[in-house]
C-alpha positions in Angstrom: -1.6 -3.4 -5.8 1.4 -2.2 -4.7 4.2 -1.6 -7.0 7.8 -2.9 -5.9 10.2 0.0 -5.3 12.8 -1.4 -7.9 10.0 -1.4 -10.5 8.8 2.0 -9.6 12.3 3.6 -10.1 12.3 2.1 -13.4 8.7 3.9 -14.3 10.0 7.1 -12.9 13.2 6.7 -14.9 11.5 6.4 -18.0 8.6 8.8 -17.2 5.7 6.2 -17.5 6.8 5.2 -21.3 5.5 1.6 -21.8 7.8 0.7 -24.7 11.0 2.4 -22.9 10.0 0.5 -19.6 9.4 -2.7 -21.8 13.0 -2.4 -23.2 14.7 -1.5 -19.8 13.0 -4.9 -18.5 13.4 -6.7 -21.3 9.9 -8.0 -21.7 7.0 -7.4 -24.0 5.3 -4.1 -23.7 1.8 -5.8 -23.5 3.0 -7.2 -20.0 3.9 -3.6 -18.8 0.9 -2.2 -20.4 -1.7 -4.6 -18.6 0.4 -4.4 -15.4 0.2 -0.5 -15.1 -3.4 -0.1 -16.5 -5.1 -3.0 -15.3 -3.2 -4.5 -12.5 -2.7 -7.9 -14.5 0.3 -9.6 -13.5 2.3 -11.7 -15.8 1.8 -15.7 -14.9 5.6 -16.6 -15.9 8.0 -16.5 -13.4 10.7 -15.4 -15.3 8.5 -12.6 -16.2 7.6 -11.6 -12.8 11.2 -11.6 -11.8 12.1 -9.4 -14.7 9.3 -6.9 -13.6 10.7 -7.1 -9.9 7.4 -9.0 -8.9 7.3 -11.8 -6.5 8.3 -15.3 -7.9 4.9 -16.9 -7.2 1.3 -15.0 -7.7 -0.7 -14.8 -4.7 -4.5 -16.1 -4.8 -7.0 -13.8 -3.4 -9.0 -15.7 -1.0 -11.4 -12.8 -0.1 -14.0 -13.5 -2.8 -14.5 -17.3 -1.5 -17.6 -18.2 0.5 -17.5 -20.8 3.0 -20.5 -23.7 2.4 -23.0 -23.5 5.2 -22.5 -27.3 6.4 -18.8 -26.1 7.0 -19.5 -22.8 8.9 -21.8 -25.0 11.2 -19.3 -27.6 11.8 -16.5 -24.9 12.7 -18.5 -23.6 15.3 -19.2 -27.0 17.2 -17.2 -28.0 20.0 -14.7 -31.1 20.0 -17.3 -33.0 21.9 -20.4 -32.0 19.8 -18.4 -33.0 16.7 -17.5 -36.1 18.1 -21.0 -36.9 19.4 -22.3 -35.8 15.5 -19.7 -38.5 14.2 -20.9 -41.5 16.4 -24.5 -40.7 15.9 -23.6 -41.0 12.1 -22.0 -44.2 12.5 -24.7 -45.7 14.4 -27.3 -44.6 12.0 -25.2 -46.5 9.2 -24.8 -49.5 11.4 -20.8 -49.0 11.6 -20.4 -48.9 15.3 
């Protein structure tokens, strides 16, 4: 978690006191406490803006796993993919 420079300046100015930081940023103390101790960012765009965080929350994709059939499909060449599609359509009687 990287702390935005403007927020870091406010934290330094108020010596890390949650209530003083919350007053300076005009947010609830709970949001400041959760962000500083657990790294949980508020979901509201207004609160994020007041805390100098990006407007939209980024989703972490590192934990997602790709299903096996998609992994296999991605490693096939275009010709192999086209052949697999034609074979599947033939077996269904569509081609």
